[in-house]
N, C-alpha and C positions, 0 to 999 in steps of 0.2 A: 750326301752331305750339304749338297751345291743344287740340289733338286733332280741328279741324273738318277735312272733310275738302275737296279740291282740288274742282276746279269740273270736271277730268276721271278723276274715279273711276269706276271702271266699276260700283262697287256701288251708283250711285245711277242708271245707267243702264236705263231697263224692259227686259225679254226683247222680242223682236221678234216681233210674232204672225205675221208671214207665215213667218218660219225656224220658229216654232214649229208650224204647221199642215203645215208640210212636212215636217218629222221626224215628227210623227204619224203623217200619211198614207203615209210610208216605211214608217214602223215599222209599222204596222197591216197592211200588204202582207205583210211579211217574217213577222210573224206568223201570220197567215193562212193563208200556204203552208206554216208548221210545223203549225198544226195538221192540214192535209189529209195530208201527211205520215205525222202521228202517227195518225188515225182510219182511214187505209189500210193501215196495218201492223196496226191492233188487228183490223180487218175481214179479214186475212191468216192470222193467226192462229187467230182462228174458224173460218176456214175449213178449213185445212190441220192446225194442231194440235189444238184443242179439237174437231174435230168439230160446228162449229156452222153453222148455217144465215144467213142475213143476213137480221137482224132490224133493221127502220128507227128502228124506238125504242130499240132497243140500243145503236145506235151513234149516234143523236141525243143518248143521254145523255153517252156516251163523247165526243164530241164538245163538250158543255156543261162536262164536266168537264175537257178539255185547255185550253177558253178561259177558265175558271177558274185553271188552274193557270199559265197565262202571266201573267193579270192579276197573280197575288200576286208571281211573278217582277219585274213590272215597279213593284209597290210597294217591294219590297225593291230593287232599284235605285234608286229616289227617294229613299228611307233611306239608304241607302250617299253618293248627292249630297251629302246634308243632312250628314251627320259629315264628309264629306271638306271640304265650302265652311266648317263652325264651325274645322277645322285651318286652312285655306286662309286665312281672313282674319287670322290672326296670323302669318301668313309673308308678309315682305317681301324684292325681290329679283326676282332672272330666275330661273328654273326651271330647274336643272339636267338634266332629261330630263322627257319626257312625260308621267310620272306624280307628276313633283314641281310640285304646286299649288301656287301662292300667292297673295297677294291680288288681283293684277290678271287671275286667272284666274276671279274669281266670276261674270262674267256668264255664262262658258260655263255653268259648273257651273251658275247657277241655271234654264238653260235646258233642259239633260239632266236635271235633276229635274223642269220641270213638263211635259217630254216623258214622260217614265215615268210620270208622275200621271197626266196627259190617255190615253196610251194604255191604260192599268188601265181607267179609267173606260168608255173603249170599248168594250174588250174584253167587259166588265161588261154594258155595254147590250147589246151583240150575243149575250150568251149568252142574254138573253131576249128576242129575236127570231126566232121559231119560222121565220119565209121564211129568213133568214141560217143556221140552223142546218141547215133542210135542205139549202141551197145548199153547205153542207160536206159532208155526209154523201155528195148525189150526187158530189160531187166526188172525194171519197173513196173512193168505190164503182168510178168510172171507171178510177180510178189503181191500184186494187186486183185488178182484172181483167185490164186492163193487164198488172200487173206478172206476174199470175198466168199470163195466155197469152201473154206473151212468153217466161219461163223453159220454158213445156211446148214450144213451137216450137222454143228450141235446142233443148233435149233430145232429140228426136224426128229433126232435120232435115226435108229435103225430100224425098218420093221420088221428085216429080216438080215441073217448073215451072208454079206455079200458072196460072189463066186469067187472061186479060189485065183482066175486071172484078170480079177476086178483091177488091180494096179496097172495091169498092162495097159497103156495107151490112156490113161487117167489125166495127166495132164493138158493135151490133148483134146480128150472129148471135154473137160471142162473148161478151156478156151472156146473151141467151139460154141459151147452153150451159151456162155456168156456173151459172145460176139455175136450169135445169131437169133439164138431164142430170148433170150434176156434182152435184148435190143427191140427184138418184135414184141415183145409182153409189154415194154415200155410205149412202146409207140400205142399199140392197141388202149392200154389201160394207164394211164399217166396219173403219176402220185397224187392224190387225193381226191381224184374222182370214184363213182359209185359204178361198175358193171352194169347195164341192163337187167332186169328181173330182179336185182339183189333186194334182199329186205334192208331195210332203212333199221339201222339200231333202234332199240328203245329200252324201256327198264327193266323187260324181263328175259334181254342179252347176260351175259355172262359179265361181269362186271372187268373193265381194264384193269389190268394191274399196273400200267402207266410206261410199261417196258416198248421200245420198239424196235423190230431186226436190225432197222439201219442204226442204230444210236451205237453200238459197240465198234462200228466200223466208222462214221463219222466223226466219233472221238478220236480216232487215229491222225485224223487228218490235219 
């Protein structure tokens, strides 16, 4: 009656720390997966488009940049929640749709704001954790090599059925091939060069269908 809040006003209820921790943990797992994908795309771009060799330090720096970018996104989301709360606190009644926030949504909005803030802080801490960054690089490297290998195999097809024990050590063999043979091949025959003795393309050659084996991987970058 005199501007005092009722005993059940959600604006006086504290944020559940259990719910908050669960939300931050889930958000961190999603953010980490997104960072791995972004860094893997960077590795593929360096290898196929920019003719760059795998440089752990360079990719680790890319991972830290991506973690920082995501932390900044979370801070932006937290600021947005604060703005929405300020507006919603003046609105009474029931919401007309899911984005029509009212005074009764205050606890939900405060929980989201706290989640974004804590997630941003966690991503910043992880960015300074060299062991964590190295783990991101290794996961991204494995993903990139797997994507490249899958594309190559898919385009070449199988001439014969592989041996029964082919899967044993397959990942290690693929990484060794890309680390050593693929790098050596790029060094000997840079992209765009014509090997000595090779015939120049002429009108008698089969028409180019416009596809490029690197396109599928470059598109991911």
